[in-house]
C-alpha angles and dihedrals in degrees: 000000000000124000120197120198143159101076124134146122117311135168121247109278092028131118139237133181117214121201130201118196124190124216129183094024138047119246088197109142096315102079129069110210136210143182122218133175138205124199121199111284093007136100122257110271136197117256109168142338137195131197122245092259094042095239097110127053136174132194138192111250090242093063102030111128093016105060128053126194119204139163138212107201092182089062095036093238144120127204139202115202109199119194133174090023119200131201089251089063088070108121146104107282121213131191121211139187132209126189109236131189091194137034117272145105127260120212101170115090097214091059093066123099103201134032134194123226096254135248124231121240119188121183110192142131 
């Protein structure tokens, strides 16, 4: 089970840090992780991904340079630091995990095995 948290209301230009904690299984170095988001009336879209070891990352063009994905395998958690937030970043953010036998990042939602319940992020003045 994955639990996402850290969402909230923030003004444009502000920052938020999302967390994703795993329970019932160990992320360790076996699961690649990703963050996705879904705005009202839109499809779920890729935001960021990190390899099981943390050495590889990938970002959507829309968040590159503003968001940073990281992981703490010792604490069984993954994070998404979001800076310079824009109104168009408003969405429900989901974390996801995929068991991987090799290093790599996964950017397609249907390739993930586990999903968190989502945390709301609203960017508005």
